[in-house]
Every structure is written in structure tokens, then in C-alpha cells.
C-alpha positions, 0 to 999 in steps of 0.5 A: 633502908626504907619501909619499901624494904621490908619482907612479907613475913607470913605466919607459915614462913614464922613457923619453918623458922622455929622448926630451923632454929629448933634443928639447928640447936639440937643437932651436932656441931657442924664444920660446913658452917661458919660458927659467929656470935651477934646481937638479936632482938629475941622479940618485937621490941625487946634489947640486943642481946649476945647470940650465937647462930650460924651461917651458911657453908661457903660456897665456890662464888662465896666470900667470908669476911670477918665484920670489923664494924656495923652501921646502925640504921634507923631501919633497923630500929623500925625492924627491931620494933616490927613497926614495918609488919610482922618479922623474923625473931630472933633477929640479928640487924644491920645492913651497913657491914664491912670489914676484911676476907677471910676466905674465898670460895673456889670461883672466886674473881674478885676478892682475895684473903685481906681485902676490904669487902663491903655489904649493904641493904640486899645479898641478892636478887633473881638476876633474871628480869630486866631491872636486875640485868640492867644493875637494878638489882634494889628494884628487882621484879620478884624482890630483893633479899634483904641482908636481914629479917627475911630468907635467902633466895632457896626460902628457907636459909635466914638471913642474919645482918650485920651485928656480927663478928663474920658474914658469908657474901656471893661475891656478886653482892660484894662490895670493894672498900677503897684503901683510903678511907677508915673503914668504920666511916665508910660502913653508912656509906652503904646505906644513907650514902648510896640513898643521897647519892643515886638521885643526885647522879640520877639528875645530873648534877653537876657545876651550875646546879642548885640543889636543895637538903632538907634535913641534915641527918645520916641521911641529908649530910651526905647528900650535902657532901656528895652534891659538893663534891660534883660541883653543885651549889648546896643549900641545907633547908632545916629547922634548927640553926644549931646544924649552921656550921656542920653543914657549911663545914660539910660543903652547903653554901648556905644554910636556910632555918625553916620554922613555918612555910613562910621562910620558904617564899624568898627563896620561890624558883631557886632550887634545880633539885631538892633532897628530901630527907625528912621522914616527918609531916611538913606543908610539902608543897611549900617546898616544890615552891622552890623548885625552878621550871622543870626542877625536881623533889627526890623523896628519900624519907618515908613519913608515916603518913602520905603527904597532902600534895597540891597538884597547882604546886606542881603545874606551876612551873613543870616541876616533878615529885618522885622518890628513890631508894638505895642503888644497884650494885654496879652504883654502890661501888661507883658511890665508893669510888667517887668515895675514896677518890673525893675523900668522903666519908659520913661524920660518924660516933664509934661505938662498942657493942655494949652501947647498942642499946642506949644507942638505939633510944639516942639516934629515935631522939635524932641525939647523934652527928650524924650516924653510930656504927659499932666496932664488931669483931672481939668486942661483939664476942663480949657484949654484955648487953 
């Protein structure tokens, strides 16, 4: 998830959130709510610790499910550290969530008890604007409702994420998981996977197309897998020779080590599409030179400071510089179905709940191949972090 997803939290909302927590703490247990256990950051930059809280009651269109696995996205760390603006604490992160349906509302049509289910970066949207009606809920004119660190559409129910053992979601914002895929390996598809799948599909990637993937991390490795499965010739551009073997195993045909702009000169006008997954500063102009005439660089990473773009690099060949942010519900489901058909999942390190804080440190240090996924369920309840 990107910084653009971050919720706008003002001081009044923080005050109301504290009042709600006090009311919940003081009232007697209400059987209409789902009592769950999770991992929460109690303050900005604090460690994740065991935390009990309530999900909303299951409504007519809601699906309740037991979470089996939750992926760790780098954006979870940004929000726990409050690096993307004021945040709500306690915060239960997690927007790469998979599990098994435990209860359905009276009007639910697409899920039944026992089904596989997934939830990604958002849990609702206005449903009325043109983007929502077009299946582009991530670009909702009124703002999508993030899976955590914000309020649900009613403006008062706090949204808690997937580092927990239970979840409630409106079925219109839930995803069906193909039966042939490993659940743990599916979880990061719901953020990292769709973040790459969306621009790859939008720009008509397929046979005969040359696709470059900048960076081979949690995002980049999904770009390689999806583009290769669609028949494109994929090249990975990386600063690390150590990732060559992985890149070729995932479907890349070529691997270019880039230590300085000179390394890119032999590849002028090579790519139809460049997928920039890097969130660090780089000389973007030297990469633009590797685009063919009418080629496109799609940015899905977010560096801390703006790129300096030379207009001349774009006009020389009618090149385009664009961005992309996750996908809407129809496209996420399309991605999952495609992944099921082609047996595509993420490369992960599976961890127990009591390892999450160490996993955060390793993620920041880029010491993971290629995503961490937490075993939740009973594990989350026994965590002593």
C-alpha cells in the first residue's frame, strides 16, 4: 500500500476514538460483537503487542471469517511509525488477509461457511461515484475505506486490520481464493500482487512486448511472475547481482545489474513498459531512456522525495510517465483467478506471531525473500511479543 492510501486523522477523530475505547472497555460483553485477538501498536513507533478488541456484528450482507494468514506490507511499518501523517492508536495493521468463512449474513450470496476468502487494502467505498460504479473502488472520489488506521463508512467504527484471528467484511469487498493455491502464499497477492498486476494488464502486456522490472523485492518479484505468465519478455534491472538466479527462476529472460547510469546506455529504447517498484531516489531520466518510442514507465513505488524529471527524456520518443495504485474489486478477483490458473503465488517467509517485531526490522533492512506472512488463528492468541 502507498502513502496515498493514508487516512486523514484529525484531533477530533483521535478524541472520539479514545472515548469509544473507554465505552467499549466499560460496557458488559455484548454477544452481538465478535471478540477477537490481535497484535497492535499502542503508540507511534511502539512494538506490536497482544491486544483484544471487537469486530462489528455480522450484518445481512456481511461475512465473518477466521483469519489463517496475514501478510506484512512495508506500508504497515510506515503507518505504525506514523510516517504518513497522524494515525489512530491502538493500531492493528494488516491488509493482506486470508482465511475461512465462519458465518454469513442472511443476504449473502457469494460465500458460504468453509469457503476461502481474502481481504485487501480497502474494505468499503462510497459505491456511488463513477470510479466505484466502474469497479475502480481504489480511486473512489470520496476516498476508499482503508482496512485499518481509520474509520469505517459510518465515521465512528474503528477499522482494525488483519493481524488478528477474526474479521468481518461486507461480501462486496471480499475476494474468493482459488482452491489450488497455498493460503499463506496468496496473502501478499492482495496488495503486492495487484499493485503489479493492474498496470501490467492496463498496458496490454503480452507476447512480443518487452517489459522491464526495476527492483526485485516484494513488489518486483510479482511483476516478473505476472508479466512472464502473460507471455512478455521480462528483464529485471537491479543493483544486486545476488538476485540474478531468483529473477531467472521467476521467469525473467535477462538480468541487468545497474550500478550507475552508464550501465543503462546499451539498453536504449529496449522496453515497451518499465515497472518502477523502487521507493528510493534514483536517476529516473536514465531509465526513461530505455523506453521505446511510445513506451511507458509505470511507478508503483513511492520515494520519500520527488523525482527530478527532464522533460527532454519524455519528448524524445513520445514517452509516458505514469503511476498506478492497487486495483478495484473486479480486477483483484481477476488477478486471483489468473494466479490460480497459472499457479502464481508470492515467495514468502512464514513466521509465528511472536516474530513480527523482528520481521519489521528485517523488512526495513530489505532482509526478506520476498514477503513475510504471519500464521494467525490460534498463534495470534498465544503471542508474547
